[in-house]
C-alpha positions, -999 to +999 in steps of 0.1 A: +157+290-068+164+261-045+169+229-065+145+201-057+163+170-044+161+138-062+140+108-049+170+088-036+183+118-017+149+124-002+147+087+009+179+092+029+175+128+043+139+140+041+121+145+074+151+139+096+179+159+110+205+157+138+189+153+172+192+188+188+192+175+224+222+151+223+234+154+187+224+119+176+229+114+139+199+091+134+163+098+146+159+084+182+131+061+193+110+082+216+097+053+237+073+072+259+036+073+263+033+109+276+051+142+275+061+168+301+050+204+299+070+234+311+039+247+328+001+243+330-005+270+304+017+252+278-002+219+284-035+237+279-023+254+248-011+221+232-043+203+239-063+233+225-042+232+193-029+267+199+007+255+202+026+229+183+041+200+203+035+166+218+009+156+244+003+119+245+013+090+222-023+083+210-027+119+200-013+132+167+015+139+160+022+111+185+060+114+190+090+129+172+098+095+159+064+093+142+069+129+129+102+120+112+085+090+094+055+111+084+076+139+071+098+115+051+069+096+034+051+129+027+081+142+009+084+110-012+047+110-021+047+148-028+021+154-001+019+180+026+013+158+057+004+124+069-007+101+097+005+068+109-016+038+120-011+004+137-017-014+103-026-007+067-062-018+074-064+006+103-054+034+079-080+024+053-107+020+080-099+055+094-101+071+059-135+054+052-152+059+086-139+095+092-152+106+058-183+086+051-216+085+069-250+068+066-264+073+032-231+079+014-219+058-015-184+044-021-171+031-054-141+007-052-119-015-074-137-049-076-103-066-070-088-056-037-068-070-008-090-096+010-094-075+042-102-044+023-129-063+005-143-075+038-143-040+052-162-026+022-186-055+017-195-065+053-186-037+077-193-004+060-229-015+050-236-020+087-231+018+091-255+025+062-227+032+037-235+019+002-206+002-016-203-006-054-175-030-065-166-019-100-142-029-127-122+003-125-103-006-157-135+004-175-141+041-172-176+038-187-186+013-160-174+037-133-194+065-148-225+044-148-221+036-112-217+073-101-246+085-080-256+118-064-245+104-030-211+090-042-186+105-018-155+084-024-137+065-051-112+040-037-086+026-061-061-002-055-037-001-084-019-023-092-046-045-076-040-074-053-036-101-065-046-098-102-023-068-109-050-049-129-042-013-135-067+016-130-063+050-147-056+072-117-057+105-134-090+099-152-108+083-122-096+111-098-109+137-123-143+119-122-143+121-084-133+157-084-162+166-108-188+153-083-168+166-052-160+130-041-128+121-024-103+100-044-082+075-024-054+054-039-038+024-022-002+027-034+012-003-014+022-023-045+039+005-065+053+027-036+061+064-043+093+052-061+072+040-090+039+058-087+030+093-075-008+091-071-011+126-055+006+141-086-019+123-108-048+139-089-055+117-059-066+134-027-053+107-004-027+080-007-027+050+017+000+024+024+004-008+043+038+002+056+042-035+067+052-041+031+077-022+010+081+008+033+094-013+062+108-037+036+120-065+060+089-083+071+095-073+107+068-047+115+031-040+112+019-005+102+000+018+080+002+054+068-018+079+048-005+110+030-026+140+019-030+177+024-026+194+058-063+202+057-074+166+052-051+152+079-064+179+103-100+170+096-092+133+104-074+141+136-104+139+160-113+104+146-077+092+147-071+105+183-104+090+196-102+056+179-066+051+189-052+027+162-018+041+169+015+029+155+042+023+181+074+044+182+096+014+174+075+006+143+077+043+133+114+042+136+117+010+115+095+026+088+117+057+087+148+035+085+132+013+058+125+044+036+162+052+036+168+023+012+134+023-006+149+035-039+176+009-039+153-020-029+125-011-053+150-009-083+162-044-074+127-058-068+116-045-102+147-057-120+144-092-105+106-093-111+111-086-148+135-114-152+113-138-132+082-128-152+100-134-185+112-168-173+076-177-162+061-165-195+084-188-214+079-218-192+057-246-207+040-253-173+027-217-170-006-208-185-004-170-182+017-143-164+005-108-152+033-083-146+028-047-156+062-045-172+055-073-197+041-062-231+016-090-227-001-073-197-034-060-210-027-026-196+010-023-202+006+010-220-013+025-191+013+012-167+040+029-187+020+061-186+014+064-149+043+044-134+080+049-136+087+013-128+067-019-124+074-031-089+081-066-076+047-083-077+038-110-102+008-132-105+007-163-128-015-193-136+000-227-134-012-255-157-029-282-136-048-258-114-049-260-076-031-294-073-002-282-094-001-250-075+001-267-042+029-290-054+048-259-066+044-242-032+054-273-014+086-277-033+101-242-032+133-240-013+147-205-016+113-188-020+094-186+013+058-200+014+042-171+033+016-143+029+024-106+029+047-090+004+074-064+000+101-082+020+137-083+009+133-121+005+110-137-021+075-147-008+051-170-027+015-179-018-019-190-032-044-161-029-076-180-035-070-201-003-048-177+017-050-139+015-084-138-003-099-169+013-127-148+029-140-136-005-170-157-018-159-181-045-182-167-072-167-132-066-132-146-068-138-163-101-156-132-115-127-110-106-099-133-118-088-148-085-088-183-099-076-216-083-045-216-106-034-181-096-001-180-077+012-147-064+049-140-059+066-111-042+100-111-058+128-103-033+162-088-038+182-121-039+201-127-071+176-133-099+193-165-112+188-181-078+151-172-076+146-185-111+165-218-104+143-224-074+111-218-093+124-240-121+131-270-098+098-265-080+079-265-113+097-296-123+084-312-091+048-301-096+041-327-123 
C-alpha cells in the first residue's frame, strides 16, 4: 500500500511536477488568454467536454498554472477537485448563486466577514433567496431555523471577527439529513489546522488573498469539493467569468509551499500574544481559540489541530482607547485583511464590518472596543513589545 504523504510534504510537492516541455523545476506562469489546437476536431472535442485540455482562460480548468494550484489545495483539504476565482467573495458568490434559486432558504453564521454579510442580507434576497442569520454555536437554534426549503448551511468558523466556533460535524450532519449543501469558509484556520471536508462539509471556500497567498500581494479565492460538485458549477463559473489571473494562481501555488511552516509560526506567535493581552490591565477580554478562557476552547481542540493566527480583544476605554492604540503601533501595521507574514491590526466595527448595521454588530459581539489582530511571523517578543508601548500610549 502506498504510504500517504504528510501535510508538509504535500504543501511542497502536491499538484506540481517538472515541466515536460522544457524541464522547468517550478510550475511556469502560463500567461496566455487562449490555447492552440492541433486541429478543428480537437478544438470541438475540448469545447464539448469530450477531451481534457485547455481552451480559453475564462473556461475551467483555465490554464496549467491554475490546475497546479487547484490540485495542490485539493490535496491539502482532502478534496477531489476545485475551482479558482478572482477573489474570496467571487468564490462565495459563485457557490451561492450556482446552487440556490428563488424560493430557496440559506442558513448562515450570524457573524461573518462584512462583505459576506452584505451578500447574504442585501443581494441574495433580491433573487428571492431567503436567508436566516443564526447563532450557529447553538445547535438547537439551528434546528429551529431549518425549513422544508433550506438548501444550504454556510458556516464561517472561526468567525470573523469574533472568533466564535461552530461545530462543523454536527451542523454538516444536520444539512445532510435534509439534503442541504454544507459550505465552510476555512479562511481563518486553513487546511493546516482544520479539515472541514473530513468533518462532513460538502464544500470548502477560501479567500486565498489571506493565508494561502500569505504575503499580502494578491487577490484570489478558491473552492474545494467533489469532482461532481465542481462539474455542476462549471457552466456558472465559465459564464460569469470571475477568473483568477495566471500570475495570482502561480503566487497561490507558491504560497502553499510554505503554508505549514507559516501557520505553525502564526499560531505559536498568536498564543504568546494572546497570553500577553489576557494578562494586561488595559485589556477587558481576549478571544483566541487556543486559550482555555475561550468559551468554545474544547470544541476548538476537538475539530482543529491548531488555533491559527487571529486574535480579537476588547480594550478598556472603548473606541477612543482603541483608536489611540491603533495610532501608536509601530511594528504592527494598521491595515485590513489578514494572513500576511507581517502583523496587521484593525478596528472591525469601523473598518471591515462598517457596512453592517450597528444594532446587528452589537447583537453579534462586534463591539466598539473590539480590536482584531492578524499575528504575523515576526519574533513574538517584538510584536508584544510594540503592543505594550502602544497600550501605554492609549491612556
